[in-house]
C-alpha angles and dihedrals in degrees: 000000000000091000093049096059097055090045091052090048091050092051091048092049090051097045097051097059090044090052090049091051091049091053092047091052098039097053099058092041090052091049091049092049092049092049091050092049091050092045093054088056096046105043102082101141110043093188123036113186118215093189127049094266128123111263091229089080086079118066118197132157119261093227127038130186128202115263092007115115124230139172128258112197130192121194108180132174094223096179092056092045092048090050091050093048092046090054090053092048092047094051097040115118120246112286094021126096143144107272089328093304117161131169128020122333116221122228088225101096137168126212136203137179130210139180131161094223096048137080108219124197096215119034128194130023112335133200113234113265088218135024115180129159093349095309117115119201130205131176133187133187109225133187121194111223097187135043128230129048109349134167139205122202122214117205133187122217109211130196118214136186125205124168092342090309121119124212140165133225135185122222128183108238103180148340119225117205126204137187097213113205116224115250105212097178095051091043089057092050092051099042106032092099092055091045090052092048092050090047092051091049092050092046092050092050091047094051091046091052091049092050092051090049091048091052 
C-alpha cells in the first residue's frame, strides 16, 4: 500500500502538466481553424476596386498561408487613369471635387499598400520599379502574420498642379481580401518558448498549492 500512494502521486504530477500543455496548444489551434473556416465563407471578392479601374491591375495569389510570404503586384495605366480623373475634376460643379483635388493630376504616381495583419517589405509610398508604354508596375513582398479573413489596402499618391501651386493627394485604389490559412507548424516554432514558460509557471503554482494542502 505504501508503494501505491507515491506511484499514484507521481502519475498525477505527470498527467497534470501534460493536460495543461494540451489545453494551451489546443485552444489557439482551434481558434485558428475556426477563423480560417469563417474566412473561407466571407471572402467572396478578393479584389474590390475603389476607383473605376479593372480589378486585373492587381495580382494576388488565390491561396495564402500564415507566415508564408507572397507577392502583390500592381500594373496600372497611370496616363489613362490621370486623364480620366482630370476629366472628372474639369467637369465637376463648383464646390464639388474628388477628395479636394483641384488642378491637373500628373501621370507620375506613387503607390503603397498597408494592412495591420501583414509584414510588408517596403512601407510608404513607392515609385514604380518599371514604367513602360504608360503602364507603371509595382511589386511588394508580403507576409501574413495572422490567420482568418485579412485585408490589404492599396493607395495611390497623386501629384497635382493648380495655378503654379503643387500639391499631393492620396486616393484608395483597391482593397484585397484574403482567407489566410492557419500555419500550425510555424506557429509552434514561434510560440513554443512562451507555451513552455506558461506551462512552467502553471506547474510551479500547482505544486506549490499541493504542498500547502499537504502541510
